[in-house]
C-alpha angles and dihedrals in degrees: 000000000000119000121208112252110187126128128175134181124240123222112280112264118214133181120191120227091250091059095052106095141169092271126057120276125184115245110228128314128336116278112267093213143009109301116235100170123024120189122190124189117188108197092165123106093242139066112259131206124220135199137177093208103043091235111064131055106246108168139348132225120201120229117279095013141105140217134202116204111196099196101173114340093148096042118115098198133064098228131109100013116171090227109031125191110291097031131123139215113230127205139191134161123260097242101304122070112234118246105197142045128343146275121245133204123198122189130194109198123196137201 
């Protein structure tokens, strides 16, 4: 049985410090395919909170740090992805608004 092995990289998503508020905001456009690897780099001076539903806090990223979330690199099917095609990553600050730089989202999608 042959398994599909195709990965592509979505356009880099960026949200500037001034656009990161106390409530969740979507970062960039919806994902064009199921996300296999998500990389987040927080170059701001504040801790940031992230969500995949825009309502509930899911994970935190300290100021000046990054995180790689390897959702399903070794999976062979397209079902049950954490971030399916059409979904977003949402962001908010953790009590204090950032005053410098941006936060970046990189997505590797697979088919």
